[in-house]
C-alpha positions in Angstrom: 147.8 123.9 120.3 151.3 124.0 119.3 151.8 127.3 116.7 155.3 128.1 116.8 156.3 128.2 112.8 152.9 126.9 111.5 151.0 128.2 108.5 147.2 129.9 109.6 145.4 127.6 107.1 147.0 124.2 109.7 145.7 125.5 112.7 142.6 127.0 111.2 141.7 123.3 110.3 142.9 121.9 113.1 140.8 124.5 115.1 138.0 123.9 113.0 137.7 119.7 113.2 137.7 120.6 116.9 134.9 122.8 116.8 133.0 120.3 114.5 134.0 117.8 117.0 131.5 118.7 119.5 129.3 120.2 117.2 127.8 117.7 113.9 126.1 120.7 112.1 129.5 121.8 110.8 130.2 121.0 107.4 132.6 122.5 105.1 132.2 123.4 101.3 135.6 123.6 99.0 135.6 124.7 95.3 138.5 122.5 94.6 140.8 124.1 96.8 140.7 121.6 99.8 144.9 121.2 99.5 145.3 125.0 99.4 142.8 125.8 101.7 144.4 123.2 103.7 141.1 121.5 105.2 141.8 118.2 103.4 142.3 117.0 107.0 138.8 117.7 107.6 137.9 115.6 104.3 140.4 112.6 105.8 138.1 112.7 109.7 134.8 113.7 108.4 134.6 112.6 104.7 130.2 112.8 105.2 131.0 116.3 106.3 133.0 117.6 103.5 131.7 118.5 99.6 133.7 119.6 97.1 131.7 121.5 94.4 134.2 121.7 91.8 135.4 125.2 90.2 132.1 126.3 91.0 132.0 128.7 93.7 128.6 130.3 93.0 127.2 127.0 93.3 129.2 126.8 96.2 127.6 129.4 98.1 124.5 128.2 97.2 124.8 125.2 98.3 125.7 126.5 101.2 123.3 128.4 101.8 121.0 125.3 101.7 122.6 123.5 104.0 122.2 126.1 106.7 118.1 126.3 106.0 118.5 122.8 106.9 119.8 124.3 110.3 123.7 123.3 109.2 126.9 125.7 109.7 128.9 125.3 106.7 132.2 127.5 106.2 132.7 128.0 102.6 136.7 129.0 101.2 138.1 129.5 97.7 141.1 132.0 97.3 139.2 136.1 98.0 138.9 137.0 94.5 136.1 133.7 93.9 135.6 133.3 97.1 133.8 137.5 96.8 133.3 138.8 93.9 132.9 135.6 91.6 130.1 134.7 93.8 128.5 137.8 94.5 125.2 138.1 93.8 124.6 134.2 95.4 126.5 136.2 98.5 123.8 138.7 98.8 121.2 137.2 98.0 121.0 133.4 99.2 123.4 134.5 102.3 123.1 138.2 103.3 119.1 139.1 102.2 118.1 135.9 103.7 120.0 136.2 106.9 121.0 132.6 106.6 124.1 131.2 108.7 127.0 130.8 106.7 130.5 131.0 107.2 132.5 132.6 104.2 136.4 132.3 103.7 138.4 134.0 101.2 142.3 132.9 101.5 145.1 134.7 100.3 144.1 138.2 100.7 145.7 141.7 99.1 149.4 140.9 98.6 150.0 137.4 99.6 148.6 136.7 97.0 151.8 137.0 95.6 152.5 134.1 92.7 149.4 132.8 92.3 148.5 135.9 89.5 147.0 139.4 88.9 143.5 137.7 88.7 143.9 136.1 92.1 144.5 139.0 94.1 141.9 141.1 95.4 142.1 144.3 97.5 137.9 144.6 97.1 137.0 141.5 98.6 136.3 143.1 102.4 134.9 146.4 100.9 132.2 144.5 98.7 131.4 142.2 101.0 131.0 145.2 104.0 128.7 146.8 101.5 126.8 143.5 102.3 123.9 144.7 105.4 124.0 141.6 108.2 127.7 140.7 107.3 130.4 140.4 109.3 133.9 141.3 107.9 136.8 140.3 109.9 140.7 139.1 109.4 142.7 136.9 111.7 145.9 138.3 111.5 147.6 135.5 113.2 146.7 131.9 114.6 147.1 133.2 117.9 144.0 135.4 116.6 142.2 132.9 115.0 142.1 130.8 117.5 140.7 133.0 120.1 138.3 134.6 117.1 136.9 131.5 115.7 134.8 129.8 118.2 132.9 133.5 118.5 132.6 133.6 114.5 131.4 129.6 115.3 128.5 131.1 118.0 127.2 133.9 115.9 124.1 133.5 113.9 125.7 135.4 111.6 126.7 135.5 107.7 130.9 135.8 108.5 132.8 137.1 105.8 136.4 135.7 106.8 139.9 136.9 105.3 142.8 134.6 105.9 146.3 134.2 105.5 146.7 131.3 104.8 150.1 130.5 104.3 151.3 132.9 107.2 153.6 131.6 110.3 154.2 134.8 111.4 152.6 135.5 115.9 152.3 139.1 115.8 150.0 138.4 119.5 151.7 136.5 122.8 149.5 133.1 122.9 146.8 132.9 124.4 146.3 136.3 124.0 141.7 136.9 124.1 140.1 139.2 121.2 136.7 140.0 121.0 134.8 139.5 117.8 133.8 143.4 116.9 135.9 145.0 119.2 139.0 146.9 118.5 142.0 145.9 120.4 145.2 148.1 121.5 148.3 146.9 120.9 149.9 150.1 122.1 149.0 153.3 123.8 149.7 156.6 122.3 148.7 160.4 122.7 150.1 162.4 119.9 148.8 160.4 116.7 146.8 156.7 116.1 147.2 154.6 114.1 144.6 151.4 112.7 146.0 148.2 111.0 144.8 144.9 110.4 146.3 141.4 109.1 149.9 141.7 107.7 149.8 145.4 108.3 150.3 145.1 112.0 153.7 144.4 111.9 154.6 147.6 109.7 152.4 149.5 111.9 154.1 148.5 115.2 157.7 149.5 113.4 156.3 152.7 112.4 155.4 153.7 115.9 159.1 152.5 116.7 160.4 154.6 114.4 158.0 157.6 115.3 159.0 156.9 118.8 163.1 157.3 118.0 161.4 161.1 117.1 159.6 161.8 120.5 156.5 160.6 118.9 154.1 158.4 120.8 151.7 156.9 118.5 148.5 154.7 120.1 148.6 151.4 117.6 144.7 149.6 117.6 144.2 146.3 115.5 140.9 146.8 113.9 140.3 142.8 113.2 136.4 143.2 112.5 135.6 145.4 110.1 131.8 145.1 110.3 130.4 146.1 112.6 133.0 148.9 113.8 134.0 149.0 116.9 133.2 153.6 116.9 134.0 153.8 120.7 138.1 153.2 120.6 137.9 155.0 117.3 136.2 158.6 118.5 138.0 158.0 121.1 141.8 157.7 119.8 140.3 161.1 117.9 139.6 163.2 120.3 143.2 162.0 122.7 145.4 162.0 120.1 144.4 164.2 117.6 145.3 162.4 114.4 144.5 159.3 112.9 146.3 157.2 109.9 144.7 153.3 108.8 146.9 151.0 107.3 145.8 147.7 105.0 146.0 145.4 102.9 143.4 146.5 100.8 142.4 149.0 98.7 141.9 152.7 100.2 138.4 152.6 98.8 135.9 150.8 101.3 137.6 149.2 103.4 139.4 149.6 106.9 140.4 153.5 106.2 137.1 154.1 104.6 135.4 152.8 107.2 137.1 154.8 109.7 137.2 158.0 108.0 133.0 157.8 108.1 133.0 157.0 111.9 135.4 160.2 112.8 133.8 162.6 109.6 130.7 162.5 111.7 131.5 162.6 115.3 135.0 163.8 115.4 136.6 164.9 112.2 140.5 165.2 112.2 143.1 164.7 110.2 143.2 161.1 108.6 146.0 159.5 106.4 145.2 156.4 104.8 148.0 153.9 103.9 146.9 150.5 101.4 146.3 150.1 97.8 145.2 152.9 96.2 143.2 152.1 92.9 144.9 149.2 91.6 144.4 145.7 90.0 147.0 143.3 91.5 150.5 142.0 90.0 152.3 139.1 90.4 155.7 140.1 93.3 156.0 139.1 96.7 154.4 140.3 99.7 157.6 142.5 100.3 157.6 143.6 97.2 154.5 145.0 96.6 154.6 146.4 99.8 156.9 148.5 99.0 155.5 148.9 95.4 152.5 150.6 97.0 153.9 152.2 99.0 152.7 150.5 102.5 155.6 150.1 104.4 156.5 151.0 108.3 158.3 154.0 106.8 155.4 154.7 104.7 153.5 154.6 107.4 155.2 157.2 109.6 155.5 159.2 106.5 151.5 159.7 107.0 151.9 159.7 110.7 154.1 162.9 110.4 151.3 164.3 107.5 148.8 163.6 109.5 150.1 165.0 112.4 151.5 168.3 111.2 147.8 169.0 109.7 146.6 169.1 113.3 149.1 170.9 114.6 148.4 173.8 111.4 144.1 172.9 112.5 145.4 174.0 116.5 147.9 176.9 116.0 148.3 178.0 112.2 151.6 176.6 111.9 152.7 173.4 110.7 154.8 171.1 113.2 157.8 172.3 111.1 157.0 176.3 112.1 155.4 176.8 109.1 152.6 178.9 108.5 
């Protein structure tokens, strides 16, 4: 499939139609945002397998649950705040508690909501869904990762929440790179500090590693595309081998990627940790680059967090920080 210059939403729908052609259990649900989600081609090809419930996200999840009980595999979509917090009780009780095979797609996560409005900018979606037992939470960063993970999301008999940057045309990975749902992907090896990132933060994390490299610091970069279930082994390996960790997420640092990593290392291998992400703010209108600077989520911010974590590591090891101060 040609990916260059294509928005993630069009790649998503094309792949979903390919899967649906082989499996007639696949149905798509929308809450009046089919055009925004990019799923209209699915509607045109499979009109009897496409349901638009109108602006009624909670009802959409209820309908999806009913379809799952009947043996269908529903894929339900909306913007992240409406796909999660507006329908949270239905996701908790009708989907997670019942352990139904419903796939939920939340689009425009975090700052990528840009000009949609502060109410449409969700920094807590992955965190609140992560709380629910049995839920898988995954954030494909680009179309390459999406194409690798979507068939696995389809095959797993479990509720899944997908965090999708629908307008993203950037490719962070080489074509045909393979990823495994639930397993961290190492982007770059390093021995001095580890940066664990997801989604759009991959680019700034790699840039941060290059900034640090010019200073003689060798940073490992791990892509934790699956927030839940968390892949503990490479996190603990990174903690043991590099001694300091930075997390970078397009999400609140509360109950997101940083919190999940903190839980792992605090239990089994405590090392200095710094978290880059949104700090207890509601969203506001702005372009992605502006908001990343406003919330201190740039490559330089990540690099500085790495320096801070390494300073704590050095201080713990020898009583002095990296500048030689006791």
